[in-house]
C-alpha positions in Angstrom: -32.9 -2.8 -61.3 -30.1 -0.5 -61.8 -28.2 -2.2 -59.1 -25.4 -4.9 -59.4 -23.5 -7.7 -57.4 -20.6 -7.5 -55.6 -18.8 -9.8 -58.1 -19.9 -7.7 -61.0 -18.5 -4.2 -59.1 -15.3 -6.1 -58.5 -15.2 -6.4 -62.8 -16.0 -2.7 -62.9 -13.3 -2.0 -60.5 -10.6 -3.7 -62.5 -10.8 -1.2 -64.9 -10.3 1.5 -62.0 -7.7 0.0 -60.5 -6.8 3.1 -58.5 -9.7 4.0 -57.0 -10.4 4.9 -53.3 -10.4 1.8 -50.7 -13.4 3.6 -49.5 -15.0 2.2 -53.0 -13.8 -1.2 -53.1 -16.0 -4.1 -52.3 -13.8 -5.1 -49.3 -15.0 -1.6 -47.7 -18.9 -2.1 -48.6 -19.0 -5.6 -47.0 -17.0 -4.1 -43.5 -19.9 -1.1 -43.4 -22.4 -3.9 -44.4 -21.7 -5.4 -41.1 -22.6 -2.6 -39.1 -25.3 -0.4 -40.0 -24.9 0.5 -43.6 -26.2 -1.6 -46.9 -24.0 -1.2 -50.1 -25.7 -0.8 -53.1 -23.5 -0.4 -56.8 -24.6 1.5 -59.6 -23.1 1.1 -63.2 -23.4 3.1 -66.1 -21.1 3.0 -69.0 -18.0 4.2 -67.6 -19.1 5.7 -64.3 -20.1 3.8 -61.1 -20.9 4.4 -57.7 -20.8 2.4 -54.4 -23.6 4.0 -52.3 -23.9 3.1 -48.8 -27.3 3.6 -46.9 -27.9 4.2 -43.3 -31.8 3.7 -41.9 -33.6 6.4 -40.1 -36.6 6.6 -38.2 -39.4 6.1 -39.7 -38.1 3.6 -42.4 -36.2 6.6 -44.2 -32.1 6.2 -45.2 -29.8 8.8 -45.9 -27.3 7.4 -49.2 -23.4 7.9 -49.1 -21.1 7.8 -52.0 -17.5 7.8 -50.3 -14.9 8.9 -52.9 -16.5 8.3 -55.8 -14.8 6.1 -58.5 -13.9 8.0 -62.0 -15.5 11.6 -60.1 -14.2 13.6 -63.2 -16.7 11.8 -65.3 -19.8 12.4 -63.2 -21.0 15.6 -64.5 -19.9 14.5 -68.2 -22.8 12.4 -70.2 -24.0 11.3 -66.9 -27.6 11.7 -67.1 -28.6 8.2 -67.0 -26.0 7.5 -64.4 -27.9 10.2 -62.3 -31.5 8.7 -63.3 -30.4 5.5 -61.7 -28.6 6.3 -58.7 -32.1 8.5 -58.5 -34.2 5.2 -58.8 -32.3 3.5 -56.4 -32.4 6.0 -53.3 -36.1 6.3 -53.9 -36.6 3.0 -53.5 -34.5 3.3 -50.0 -36.3 6.4 -49.5 -33.6 8.1 -49.1 -33.8 11.7 -48.1 -30.8 13.1 -49.5 -27.4 11.7 -51.3 -24.2 12.8 -49.8 -21.4 12.7 -52.7 -17.6 13.2 -51.8 -15.7 13.1 -54.9 -12.0 11.8 -55.0 -10.7 15.0 -55.9 -8.6 17.4 -54.2 -9.8 21.2 -53.8 -8.7 22.5 -56.7 -10.5 20.3 -58.9 -14.0 20.9 -57.6 -16.8 18.6 -59.5 -18.6 20.7 -61.9 -22.4 20.5 -60.3 -23.8 22.2 -63.1 -27.3 20.8 -64.2 -26.7 17.9 -61.5 -29.0 19.2 -59.0 -26.2 19.1 -56.2 -25.4 21.6 -53.7 -22.8 21.6 -51.7 -23.1 20.3 -48.4 -22.2 21.8 -44.8 -20.7 18.6 -43.7 -18.1 16.3 -44.4 -18.2 12.8 -43.5 -14.3 12.1 -44.1 -11.8 14.3 -42.8 -11.5 16.8 -45.5 -8.0 17.8 -45.1 -5.4 15.6 -44.6 -1.3 15.0 -45.4 -0.4 13.1 -49.0 3.2 11.6 -48.7 5.1 11.0 -52.0 6.5 7.8 -51.5 7.6 7.0 -55.2 11.3 7.5 -54.5 13.9 5.9 -53.0 14.0 5.7 -49.6 16.5 8.3 -48.8 15.0 10.8 -50.8 11.8 9.9 -48.9 13.6 10.2 -45.4 15.6 13.7 -46.9 11.9 15.0 -46.9 10.9 14.6 -43.6 11.7 17.3 -40.8 14.5 16.8 -39.4 13.3 15.8 -35.8 11.2 13.2 -37.4 13.9 11.5 -39.1 15.8 11.7 -35.7 13.5 10.2 -34.1 12.9 7.1 -36.6 16.6 6.3 -36.1 16.5 6.9 -32.5 13.7 3.9 -32.3 15.6 1.7 -34.4 19.0 2.2 -32.3 16.8 2.0 -28.6 16.1 -1.5 -29.7 11.9 -0.9 -31.2 11.3 -3.4 -33.9 8.1 -3.8 -35.9 6.3 -6.6 -37.5 2.8 -7.4 -38.6 0.6 -8.4 -35.8 -2.6 -10.4 -36.2 -3.9 -10.1 -32.1 -7.0 -7.9 -33.1 -8.0 -8.4 -29.1 -4.9 -6.5 -27.8 -5.1 -4.2 -30.7 -9.0 -3.5 -29.9 -7.4 -3.0 -26.3 -4.7 -0.7 -26.9 -6.8 1.4 -29.4 -9.4 1.7 -26.1 -6.3 3.3 -24.2 -5.3 5.6 -27.3 -8.8 6.6 -27.8 -9.5 7.3 -23.8 -6.2 9.2 -23.7 -6.3 11.4 -26.8 -10.7 12.0 -26.5 -12.0 10.1 -29.8 -13.9 7.4 -30.6 -13.1 3.9 -31.2 -14.5 0.9 -33.4 -15.7 -2.3 -31.5 -13.7 -5.4 -31.8 -15.8 -7.0 -33.9 -15.3 -4.0 -36.4 -11.4 -4.4 -36.1 -11.9 -8.1 -36.7 -14.2 -7.6 -39.7 -11.8 -4.9 -41.5 -8.8 -7.5 -40.7 -10.7 -10.2 -42.4 -11.4 -8.5 -45.2 -8.6 -6.7 -46.1 -5.4 -8.7 -44.5 -5.6 -11.6 -46.9 -5.9 -10.3 -49.8 -3.0 -7.8 -49.5 -5.2 -4.8 -49.2 -3.9 -4.0 -45.2 -2.3 -4.9 -42.0 -2.0 -4.3 -38.6 1.7 -3.5 -37.8 2.8 -3.3 -34.8 6.5 -1.9 -32.7 7.5 -3.4 -29.8 10.5 -3.7 -27.5 11.8 -6.8 -25.9 8.4 -8.1 -26.8 6.4 -5.4 -25.4 3.5 -4.3 -27.7 4.3 -0.5 -27.8 2.2 1.1 -30.6 0.5 -0.2 -33.8 -1.0 0.7 -36.9 -3.9 -0.5 -39.4 -2.5 0.3 -42.9 -4.8 -0.2 -45.8 -4.3 0.2 -50.0 -5.8 -0.2 -53.2 -4.0 0.6 -56.5 -1.0 2.6 -56.3 -2.5 4.8 -52.8 -2.1 3.6 -49.4 -3.9 4.8 -45.9 -3.5 5.7 -42.6 -6.6 4.2 -41.3 -6.2 3.7 -37.0 -3.2 4.2 -35.1 -2.9 3.3 -31.2 0.0 3.7 -28.6 0.4 2.7 -24.7 1.7 4.8 -22.5 5.0 2.5 -21.9 8.9 3.7 -23.4 7.2 6.1 -25.6 11.0 7.7 -25.7 11.4 5.0 -27.6 9.9 6.9 -30.0 8.1 3.8 -31.6 5.4 5.4 -33.6 7.7 7.5 -35.5 9.9 3.9 -36.9 5.7 2.4 -37.3 5.0 4.9 -39.3 8.2 4.9 -41.7 7.9 0.9 -41.8 4.2 1.3 -43.0 5.4 3.5 -46.0 7.8 0.7 -46.8 5.1 -1.5 -46.4 3.1 0.8 -49.1 6.2 1.1 -51.3 6.7 -2.9 -51.7 3.3 -3.1 -52.7 3.7 -0.7 -55.4 1.9 2.1 -53.7 2.8 5.7 -54.9 1.5 7.9 -52.3 0.5 7.7 -48.2 -2.2 9.2 -47.1 -2.2 10.2 -43.4 -5.9 10.4 -43.1 -6.9 13.5 -41.0 -5.4 17.1 -39.5 -7.6 20.4 -38.8 -9.5 21.6 -41.5 -7.6 24.6 -41.8 -4.7 26.2 -44.2 -1.3 25.9 -43.6 -0.3 28.9 -42.1 -2.8 28.3 -39.2 -1.8 24.9 -38.8 1.8 26.2 -38.3 0.9 29.2 -36.3 -1.1 26.9 -33.6 0.1 23.6 -33.5 2.2 23.6 -30.5 -0.7 25.3 -27.9 -3.6 23.2 -29.3 -4.5 20.2 -28.6 -8.0 19.4 -29.2 -9.5 17.1 -31.7 -7.3 16.5 -34.5 -4.9 18.9 -33.8 -3.1 16.7 -31.6 -2.0 14.2 -34.3 -0.9 17.2 -36.7 2.6 18.2 -34.7 3.2 14.3 -35.7 1.9 14.0 -38.8 3.8 17.2 -40.0 7.1 15.9 -39.5 6.9 13.6 -42.3 7.0 15.8 -45.0 3.8 15.3 -46.8 1.6 18.3 -48.8 -0.9 19.9 -47.1 -4.4 18.5 -49.1 -7.7 19.4 -49.2 -10.7 17.1 -50.4 -13.2 18.5 -52.9 -16.4 19.4 -50.5 -18.9 17.2 -50.0 -22.2 17.4 -52.4 -25.7 16.9 -51.2 -28.7 15.6 -53.7 -31.8 16.2 -52.0 -35.2 14.1 -52.1 -37.3 15.6 -49.2 -36.2 18.9 -48.8 -38.6 19.7 -45.5 -36.7 16.2 -43.7 -33.4 17.1 -45.5 -33.8 20.9 -43.9 -34.6 18.7 -40.6 -31.6 16.5 -40.6 -29.3 19.6 -41.0 -30.6 21.5 -38.3 -30.3 18.5 -35.9 -26.9 17.9 -37.0 -25.9 21.6 -36.9 -27.0 21.3 -33.0 -25.2 18.6 -32.3 -21.8 20.2 -33.7 
């Protein structure tokens, strides 16, 4: 069988230290506790952690989030894809969804790969990427003036930031934020497991912004190699005039920079071009529009990931799946 163990996958990734956090063994173990089965496949210098999700009647869907060494997936990869196909058929996958770890101007060459452009992404395709390689003054100088002002205002108004391990309180804050801003929140057990897997290895941290001992806002930051990611964020409705979320993001960037990261991914803005975003962010607050106004101030570059691709094993059920998804959206 082409499947390998978690230890063997970790060894493979040692040659790719800047792999996306979603391809790490830790992330696969996290998802394994919440409805997904991670399977790792390696052929030469090409490998993938595939997540399988059960469907009715024993079928599954396969998902490769942010594939390792994506630019090699169409080069001398016949054996790799044969092994992937074998694993997917053994798991009765209707189709395999692949999200390359590439930006839109680096589209995966799909000739002869039996991959077709997917109408659906799982991860938010568009994000803001902040360069944190430079010194702190340079990073701050790239931010919009109001964002810099709010960071300094939070400091002047007595907001402080520290690492936090109170996962239950973090979850309660997430529930408040989700209810206020209209987004889904994971279970308490999910955040606990994510913390247990990432924090002891220096791959993640929950940071808390507080004022006189009162929690105001918190975020979960993760990293792997030279990239850091803003995974989850929450805030209360108290002391918002002290701008705790601005200082919190800045401290997360400094946390990542101190650990050798060069990029900080704000993870998710509306999937529109920059002109449309800038023309509408003050009037729209639905979906990810509510956070774009905040994220745009940190001086990053708007980026769009390469579009997801699907490799279909059961065309009839794939058609039914797409119809179902289409009706939900």
